[in-house]
C-alpha angles and dihedrals in degrees: 000000000000123000111280096021114122105176096254092143092060093050092048092049091050091051093048094048091047091052091049091051091048092052091047091049091049090049092053091049091050089049090053091052095046092046090050091050091050093050092046091051093048090048090052090049090049090052091051092049092051094053104038096096118079129296088047106207117189091199090059091050094050092046092050091050093050091046090052093052092045091052096045106036132068124189094314094083117047141168091034117183131173127202124188134186141168136208093198094264103048136033119216126194125189121192120195132181145131127267118227111270128219089189116079112244093004119127127204108193119198128199128173130174132198129184136184142168120269110244116244119214110207128173 
C-alpha cells in the first residue's frame, strides 16, 4: 500500500457487489413466487374446465387441479392442495401451496381461485 491509501476502493467494491447479489437474489425469489401463482391459477382453471359438464363433481375438479400441478411443477412449488365446491350453478376451485424459498425459515404461501358456470345440457 502506498502512503495515503486506505483501501476505500475495496470497501466500495464489496458494498456494490453485495448490493448486486442481493437484488439478483430478490429477483429470483420474486420469480419463484410469481411462477407459483401462475401455475396455481392455471391448475385451478384446469380443475374448473374438467368439472363444468354435468354431472359437476367437485372431487374431479380437485383431482384435476392437483394432477396439473404435480405434472408441471418441480421442487419450487410444494404442499399443493386443491379444494373444489359447487353451489349448483357454478364450480369453484382453489389451489394453495408454497413457493420455494431462498430464505431459511421463510414461507411464501400461494393461493389462487378460479370459478366458472356449470354447463346445462338442454334438449
